[in-house]
N, C-alpha and C positions, 0 to 999 in steps of 0.2 A: 675300340670294342667294348662292349658294355661288361661290366663286372659280373662275375658268376656268382649268384646268391650262394651264400654258405649255410648250411643246415646247422642250427644251433645245438649244442650238445645237451642231451638230456641226463640229467642226474637221478639215479634211481631214488625212490621214496626212502626216507630214513638215513640215505647217506650223508656224510658230513659235507657241509658247504666247503668250497674253496677258502683256503686260509683258516680252517677249522682249528687246527693244531697251534696256528700262531695265536689265535684268540685263547685257545685253552692254556697255553703257557704262560698268558697274562692274566688269567684269573686265578686269584689268590686261593679261594676256597677250593676250587678243583685241584689245583697244585698240592696244597697241603693234604687234602683227603687222598690224592693219588699216592703221595709218598707214604702215608701212614698205611694206607691199605696194602701198599707193596711191601712194606715192612712185616705186616703181618703174613703175607704169602710166603716172603722169604723165610721167615721162622717156621713157619708149618713145613715147607719144602726142606728145610735143613734138617728138622727133627726126623726126616724119613731116613737120613743117611748119616747123621752125626748129632750127638749130644755130648756136653762135656763129661756127664757121669751117666750111668744107667738109671732112668727115673723110677724104677721097680725096685732097686736094691736098697734095702735098709741097713744103716750102720748106726746103732745107737750111741756108739763111742763119740761120734761127732755131732749129735744131735744139738740144734739150736745155736749152731756155731754162726758168728757175724760173717759178712762178706770178706773174703780173703783172696788170695791168688789161686788157691786151690778151688775154692768155691766162690764164684764171682758174686753171688747174691746171698751166700749163706745157706744153710740147711734148715730142714723143717724137724719137728718133733721126733720123726723116725729116722733122721740122718740123711734124708734124701736130699739131692742137689735141687735147690729151687730153681736156678736158671734151666736145668733139663726139664723140670716139671712144667716151666712156664712154655717152652718150646713145643713139648708134645701136647700141652693144653691148647696151644694156638690151633694144631692139627685138628683136634677134636671139635673145636669150636667152628672152624671152617666145614668140617664133615657135616656137622648138624645144620649149619647154615645153608650149605649148598642143596642137601637133600630136601630139607624143610621147604627152602624157597622154590625149588624145583617142583615139589609137589603142589604148592599154592600156584605158581606161575602156570604150570600145564593145565590143572584142572579148572582153576579160576579163570583164565583166559578163554578157554573152551566154553565155559558157561557164559561169560560176558558177551562173547561174539555171539552165541546163541540167542541170548536175550535180545541183543540189538538188531540181529538179522530176523527174527520171528516176530518180535514185539508181543502184544495182546497177552493172553493168559500164559503163555510161556514165559515171557519177561516178568510178569508178576509173580509167577511161582518161584522163579530163580531169586529174585529179590527178596521175597518173603523168606525163603530158606537161608539167604545169606543173612538176614536180620536174626534168624533163629540162631545160627551158628555163632554170631557175635555175643550172644547171651553166654557163651561158654569160652573165656579166654584160655590162652595157653596153659597157664598154671592150673587153672581148675579142671581142664581136660585131662591134664597129666596126672592130677590126684585121682580123678575118677578111673583112668586107665590103670593107674598103679594099683588102685584097690582090686581090681579085676584080674589084671595080668601080671602085676609085680613090677617093681622100679627096674628102670634100664634106660639105656640111650635110645634104643629103638622106640619105645613108647613116647620118649620126649621128642623125637623127629616126628612121629606120627601127630602127636598133639599140636606141635608148633606148625607143621604143615597144614592140618585142618584149619586152625586160626588164620593162616595166610590165604586161604581159599576165597573167603567172601570179600577180603580186601582187593585181590586181583580182579575178582568178578564185577565188583563195583566200579574199579577203576577203568577196566576194559570196556564195560558196557557204556558208561559215560563218554568216554573218548570215542567209541565206535559209533555211538548215535550222533555226535558231532561230525564224524565223517560221512554218515549216511546222508546227511542233508545237503552235501555238496553237488554242484551241478555236474561233475564228472561221474558221479554215482547214477545220477538221473540219465546221463547219456549212455552209460553201460547198460542201464535197464532197458533203454530205447532200442539198443543193439541185440537185445534177446538174452542177456547173460542172466543166470540164475543168482539167487541170494547167496549160495555157497561159493560161486565162482568170483562173485564180487568180493565177498569176505576175504577170499585168500588172495586175490590179485590186488586189491585196491585197499580194503578197511585195515587188514592187519599190517601192511607193510607201513602205513600212515600212522599207526599208533605204536610202532616198535619202541620209538625213542621214550614215549611215556612209560612202556612196561620197563624198559632198561633202568629208569630213574627209580621207579616204584620197587623193582627187584633189589636195588641197591639199599634202598631204605629198609626193606623188610629183612635184608640180610643182616643189617645192623640189630634190628629188633629181635631176629633170631638167635644171635650171639648173647644178647642180653637176657633172653628168655632161657636160653640153655643154662647159663651162669646162675639164674635165680632157681632154676629147678634142680640144679646139681647142688646149690647152697641148701635146699631143703631135703637133699638125700632122695630126690626123685629121678634126677638125671643120670650123667655118666657115673658108673659104679666102679669102686676100687677092683683092681689096682690101677686102671686107666686114670691119668691125671685130668683134672679139670679145674678151670680158674675158679669157678663157683664153690667147689668143694675145697680148694685151697683156702678160700676167704672162710668158709665154715669152720675148718680146722684151725685157723689162726685166731679166731675169736675169743678162745679161753686162754690165749697166750699174749694178749695184748700188753701186758706189762712186763712179760719176760723177753719177748721178741716182736716188738711192734711192727718190724719190716717184713714180717711173714704176711701181715695184711696189706701192706702198702703195695707189694710187686704185683700180686694179682689184680688188685684194684686198679692200679695204673694201666695194666696190660687190657682189662676190659674197657676202660675209660677211652684210652687211645684208639682200640679196635672200633669202638662205636662212634667216637668222633671222626675218625678217618672216613668211615664209611657214609655218615651222614655228610660230611663236608664234600665227599666225592658225589654224592647224589645231589646235592644242592647245586654244585658246579655243573654237573651233567644237565640238569634241568634248565640252567640258564644258557648253557651253550647249544643244546638241541632245541630249545623254543624259539622259533624264528622271532617272534614278537619281543622276547626279552633280549635276543641278539641284536635287534635293531636299536633298542634303548642304550645298549652298551656301546 
């Protein structure tokens, strides 16, 4: 009897290849980035249910205390527990990052897909608008919005989100243009599928890995931008803790309590480093060409 031919299994576009997790666990950048990012998420999640002390209560009797059993990382100039401030600050940083990146990802991806699908004057208009938006970085946009609407975390989120839109639009458009030149897209057109159906069924699934990597990188940039805006007094406002404002408050106490500047600085550095390493690892693991080289 002749052997019955078996139908090869089809892996959905963007799905991890067999052995993906095995390769991921051997990728140093991915592992380190994932661990640091997980610590950031754990700190933010923990602050929702528990902190060593209330980050909003001030006790001037114990201000500028060094690290101790009672206050693990010491206290600030208002007698607040630094460890509690860092935990809640992580939550606020993630909140700003998620919403700001979500704004950029949603609007920017839609514009990039539209530019790649329509081409012509539509693509030119979207790209020129992206170039115009690049002239107003997040900090400059926040300063202008603050002058009109006042300082606050909402204006920071909007400013960072607007800055993310052209970044995602450019990345999406470039990746989508590469997909539109493939043979299976021509076959889909020959079958009578319209541009939007091709975009949803074929283009978007094949650029998801690129968008995931870019979102991870932009998340790190958003955390850094929020810290910078808070340092300038334009971001998260008191009494909500913020890593950037902790740095700003510590700069006048460098000789009295230098550790007050160290802790938020280390937190920002580790968060940004972890997300950048995670994005770098995901890029290597999700790009088939780089996977073959490894």
